[in-house]
C-alpha positions in Angstrom: 0.0 0.0 0.0 1.1 3.5 -0.8 2.2 5.4 2.3 2.2 9.2 2.6 3.6 10.8 5.7 1.8 14.1 6.6 2.7 14.3 10.3 5.9 16.3 10.1 5.0 18.5 13.0 5.3 15.4 15.2 8.7 14.3 13.8 10.5 14.2 10.4 12.4 11.7 8.4 16.2 12.1 8.9 17.9 13.7 5.9 20.3 11.4 4.1 23.2 13.8 4.7 22.4 13.8 8.4 22.2 10.0 8.6 25.6 9.8 6.8 27.5 12.0 9.3 25.8 10.4 12.3 27.0 7.0 11.0 30.5 8.3 10.7 30.4 9.5 14.4 28.8 6.3 15.5 31.3 3.9 13.9 34.5 5.9 13.5 34.6 9.2 15.5 33.0 7.6 18.6 35.2 9.2 21.3 34.0 10.9 24.4 34.4 14.7 23.9 35.7 15.1 27.4 38.6 12.8 26.7 42.0 14.4 25.9 43.2 11.7 23.6 42.9 11.9 19.8 39.6 10.1 19.6 38.1 12.3 22.2 39.3 15.5 20.6 38.0 14.3 17.2 34.5 14.1 18.8 35.1 17.4 20.5 35.7 19.1 17.1 32.4 17.7 15.8 30.6 19.0 18.9 32.2 22.5 18.5 31.4 22.7 14.8 27.7 21.8 15.5 27.5 24.4 18.2 29.0 27.0 15.9 26.5 26.2 13.1 23.5 26.5 15.4 24.8 29.6 17.2 25.4 31.3 13.8 21.9 30.3 12.6 20.2 32.5 15.3 22.8 35.2 15.7 24.2 33.9 19.0 27.6 33.3 20.4 29.3 29.9 20.6 29.1 29.6 24.4 25.4 30.7 24.4 24.3 27.3 23.0 23.7 24.5 25.5 22.9 21.1 24.2 20.1 19.1 25.9 18.4 15.7 25.4 15.2 17.3 23.9 13.2 20.5 23.4 11.2 19.4 26.5 14.4 19.4 28.6 15.4 22.8 27.2 12.1 24.3 28.0 12.2 22.9 31.6 15.8 24.1 32.0 14.8 27.6 31.0 11.7 27.8 33.2 12.7 25.8 36.3 16.3 26.9 36.1 15.5 30.6 36.2 12.9 30.1 39.0 15.4 28.2 41.1 18.1 30.8 40.4 15.8 33.5 41.7 15.0 31.5 44.8 18.7 30.9 45.4 19.6 34.6 44.9 16.6 35.7 47.1 15.5 38.3 44.6 11.9 38.1 45.8 10.8 37.3 42.2 8.6 34.3 41.7 6.3 35.2 38.8 6.2 33.7 35.2 4.0 34.8 32.3 3.1 32.4 29.5 0.2 31.7 27.2 -2.7 29.3 27.0 -1.4 27.8 23.7 2.1 26.7 24.8 3.4 23.1 24.3 2.4 20.8 27.1 6.0 20.7 28.5 5.9 24.5 29.1 2.4 24.4 30.6 3.3 21.4 32.9 6.6 23.0 33.9 4.6 26.2 34.9 2.1 24.1 36.8 5.0 22.5 38.7 6.3 26.0 39.5 3.0 26.8 41.1 3.4 23.8 43.4 6.7 25.3 44.6 5.1 28.6 45.6 5.6 30.4 42.2 2.9 32.4 40.5 2.0 31.9 36.8 -0.1 34.1 34.5 -1.6 32.3 31.5 -2.4 34.8 28.8 -5.3 34.6 26.4 -4.9 34.7 22.6 -7.2 35.9 19.8 -9.1 33.6 17.4 -6.0 33.1 15.2 -3.8 32.4 18.2 -1.9 35.6 18.6 -0.7 37.1 21.9 -1.3 40.8 22.4 1.9 42.6 23.5 -0.2 45.0 25.5 -1.6 42.0 27.5 2.0 40.9 28.2 2.9 44.4 29.4 -0.2 44.5 31.7 0.7 41.1 33.2 4.3 42.1 34.2 4.8 42.9 37.8 7.9 43.7 39.9 8.0 40.0 40.8 8.1 38.8 37.2 11.1 36.6 36.2 10.3 35.4 32.7 7.8 35.7 29.9 7.6 32.5 27.8 5.8 32.6 24.4 6.0 29.9 21.8 7.2 31.1 18.4 5.5 28.9 15.9 2.6 27.0 17.4 2.9 23.2 17.1 -0.8 22.7 16.5 -2.2 25.7 14.5 1.1 27.1 13.1 0.5 30.7 14.2 3.8 32.7 14.3 4.1 35.2 17.1 5.6 38.7 16.8 8.4 38.1 19.2 10.2 41.3 18.4 7.3 43.4 19.7 6.8 41.2 22.8 10.6 41.4 23.4 10.6 45.2 23.3 7.9 45.2 26.0 9.8 42.7 28.2 13.1 44.5 27.9 11.5 47.9 28.7 10.2 46.3 31.9 13.5 44.5 32.7 12.0 41.0 32.3 13.6 38.1 30.3 11.9 36.6 27.2 12.0 32.9 26.4 10.6 31.3 23.3 10.0 27.7 22.3 11.2 27.7 18.6 11.2 24.0 18.0 8.6 24.1 15.2 9.8 27.4 13.7 13.6 26.9 13.7 15.0 27.0 10.1 11.5 27.7 8.8 11.2 31.3 10.1 14.0 33.9 10.4 15.1 34.1 14.0 17.8 36.4 15.3 18.2 36.6 19.1 19.4 40.2 19.1 16.9 41.7 16.6 14.1 39.7 18.1 15.0 40.7 21.7 15.3 37.1 22.9 17.1 36.0 26.1 16.4 32.2 25.9 15.4 30.1 22.9 14.5 26.4 22.8 15.5 24.4 19.7 15.4 20.8 18.7 16.6 18.5 15.8 13.9 16.1 15.0 11.4 18.6 13.6 14.0 19.7 11.0 15.1 16.3 9.6 17.6 15.7 12.3 17.7 12.9 14.9 15.4 12.5 17.9 16.9 12.8 21.4 18.8 16.1 21.0 17.8 19.7 21.6 19.5 23.0 22.6 18.8 26.0 24.7 20.2 29.5 23.8 21.0 31.4 27.0 22.1 34.9 26.5 25.5 35.6 28.0 25.2 37.1 31.5 22.1 35.2 32.5 22.6 32.9 35.5 20.6 29.7 35.5 20.5 26.8 38.0 21.1 23.4 36.2 18.6 20.6 36.3 21.3 18.0 36.2 24.5 17.8 38.3 27.5 15.7 37.3 30.7 16.2 35.3 30.1 19.8 34.4 29.6 19.4 30.6 28.0 22.1 28.5 29.7 25.0 30.4 28.6 23.5 33.7 24.9 24.0 32.8 23.9 20.6 31.5 26.0 17.7 32.9 25.9 14.3 31.0 28.2 12.8 28.4 27.3 14.7 25.2 25.3 12.8 22.6 27.9 13.5 19.9 26.3 11.7 17.0 22.9 13.4 17.8 24.6 16.8 18.1 26.5 16.5 14.8 23.3 15.3 13.2 21.6 18.4 14.5 24.3 20.6 13.1 24.1 19.0 9.7 20.3 19.3 9.7 20.6 23.1 10.3 23.3 23.4 7.6 21.3 21.6 4.9 18.0 23.5 5.6 17.2 25.9 2.8 14.9 28.8 2.0 14.0 27.0 -1.2 12.5 24.2 0.8 10.5 26.7 2.9 9.2 28.4 -0.3 8.1 25.0 -1.7 6.3 24.0 1.5 4.4 27.4 1.6 3.3 26.8 -1.9 2.1 23.2 -1.2 0.5 24.3 2.1 -1.6 27.0 0.4 -2.5 24.6 -2.4 -3.8 22.0 0.0 -5.8 24.5 2.1 -7.3 26.2 -0.9 -8.5 22.9 -2.5 -9.9 21.5 0.7 -11.8 24.7 1.6 -13.2 24.8 -1.9 -14.0 21.2 -2.5 -15.2 20.0 0.9 -18.2 21.8 2.4 -18.4 23.0 6.0 -14.6 23.1 6.7 -12.7 25.9 8.3 -9.0 26.7 9.0 -7.7 26.8 12.5 -5.0 29.5 13.1 -3.5 32.2 11.0 -2.9 32.2 7.2 -0.2 33.3 4.8 3.0 34.6 6.1 1.8 34.5 9.7 1.6 30.7 9.5 4.3 28.0 9.6 5.1 26.9 6.1 4.4 23.2 6.8 1.3 23.5 9.0 -2.3 22.8 8.0 -5.0 22.5 10.7 -8.6 22.1 9.6 -11.9 21.8 11.4 -14.3 19.3 9.7 -17.6 20.2 11.5 -19.9 17.4 12.6 -17.4 14.5 12.5 -14.7 13.3 14.8 -11.1 14.1 13.8 -10.0 10.8 15.3 -12.3 9.0 12.8 -10.9 11.0 9.9 -7.4 10.2 11.0 -8.3 6.5 11.3 -9.7 6.3 7.8 -6.8 8.2 6.3 -4.3 5.9 8.1 -6.1 2.9 6.6 -5.5 4.5 3.2 -1.8 4.9 4.0 -1.9 8.6 5.0 -0.4 9.6 8.4 -1.9 12.7 10.0 -2.6 13.9 13.6 -5.5 15.4 15.6 -3.1 17.7 17.6 0.2 17.6 19.4 1.9 14.3 19.1 2.8 14.5 22.8 -0.8 14.4 23.8 -2.3 12.4 20.9 -3.4 9.5 23.2 -5.5 11.9 25.3 -9.3 12.1 24.4 -9.4 15.7 25.9 -10.0 18.5 23.4 -6.9 20.4 22.3 -6.1 23.2 24.8 -4.8 25.2 21.9 -8.0 25.0 19.9 -10.1 25.7 23.0 -7.9 28.8 23.6 -8.7 30.2 20.1 -12.4 29.9 20.8 -13.2 26.5 19.3 -15.9 24.5 21.2 -14.9 21.1 22.5 -16.9 19.5 19.6 -15.1 21.7 17.0 -11.8 21.0 18.6 -12.4 17.2 18.4 -13.4 17.6 14.7 -10.0 19.0 13.8 -7.2 17.4 12.0 -3.5 18.6 11.7 -1.7 17.9 8.4 1.9 18.8 8.3 4.1 18.6 5.3 7.9 18.5 4.7 10.5 19.2 2.1 10.0 15.6 0.9 6.2 16.0 0.4 5.1 16.0 -3.3 2.1 17.5 -5.1 1.1 14.0 -6.2 1.0 12.9 -2.5 -1.2 15.9 -1.6 -3.6 15.3 -4.5 -4.0 11.7 -3.3 -4.5 12.8 0.3 -7.2 15.3 -0.8 -9.1 12.7 -2.7 -9.0 10.3 0.2 -10.0 13.1 2.5 -13.0 14.0 0.4 -14.2 10.4 0.4 -13.6 10.0 4.1 -15.5 13.2 5.1 -18.4 12.3 2.8 -18.6 8.8 4.3 -18.4 9.9 7.9 -20.9 12.7 7.5 -23.4 10.2 6.2 -22.7 8.1 9.3 -22.6 10.9 11.9 -25.7 11.6 14.0 -24.5 15.1 14.4 -25.0 15.9 10.7 -28.7 15.0 10.9 -29.6 18.2 12.7 -27.9 20.4 10.2 -24.7 21.0 12.2 -23.9 22.7 15.5 
């Protein structure tokens, strides 16, 4: 059976060039980067080169990039590490501001902060998923440590105006963190121009390996480590470095191209336009055009279950998602879709389709035809459709 992978917001296929360099470091340059012998220093050179590539990609300095085991770990390091540092320094600050559309790892880290005596403000967003910089400014108090706002949303693809939010934060003397796992290499990001103090990145959303992420920490910011050990990563993230993952991450960044982004935007818009035109009673979740991630499509198919649509598409060899991969086993409505004003029924009727540089027009045409058949079949079966909709 023909298989078409349209769940690239969950993870991506590793690029061939990435796989090649990882194999090299797995079988030949396998030393421990902390070792002073030749094999160790060979691995260290690979580590340093990857760090330089990633730093350069976001306008950062070499020592400002800290490698982690995932984007989740990097987000936790940013939020918990700053909270702990402020407790340690007895600054009297214990307040964090975030949004209602963050990735689960940010929201759960913030909920944990609340169990430790911290205070968290969860900002609303508009119907397209945008945060209002004025709301950020109003929420900042003299106890605020950090504002954390996702760059490109993992479910609905909305791209925030970080520069404007950063100007507000810096005017108030508050740090700004962003989770850029979905947007990295797809949207221009410069830590200085965008007024960013901490940035979370990862590899497996950009055709790199799973199990490796990074946190940009602006020079001069003190942060308490989550892990204590041998003092790797400038004493901020102890653990033997995952060299083959890190060099794979660096290679994935190096081979990313603006041409791929342009093609994905073209295919994204083609898919959205055809579905909205050819399937009745469908609406787009999130922003459109340049304010949306190039690979993200999230559609609400009123009156039918998104899980059912996904199941029929999977049977036809098409991989999609009903939301964030990290919470896909949950039957609860997406917190992101609820935050933009969708009802629980509308949220549960939504499907996320995410493309990659490997996606072809032929694959999208096939997916659209299968989607049309699936929706027609399910609407005939659905008791919700008998009353003419919600």
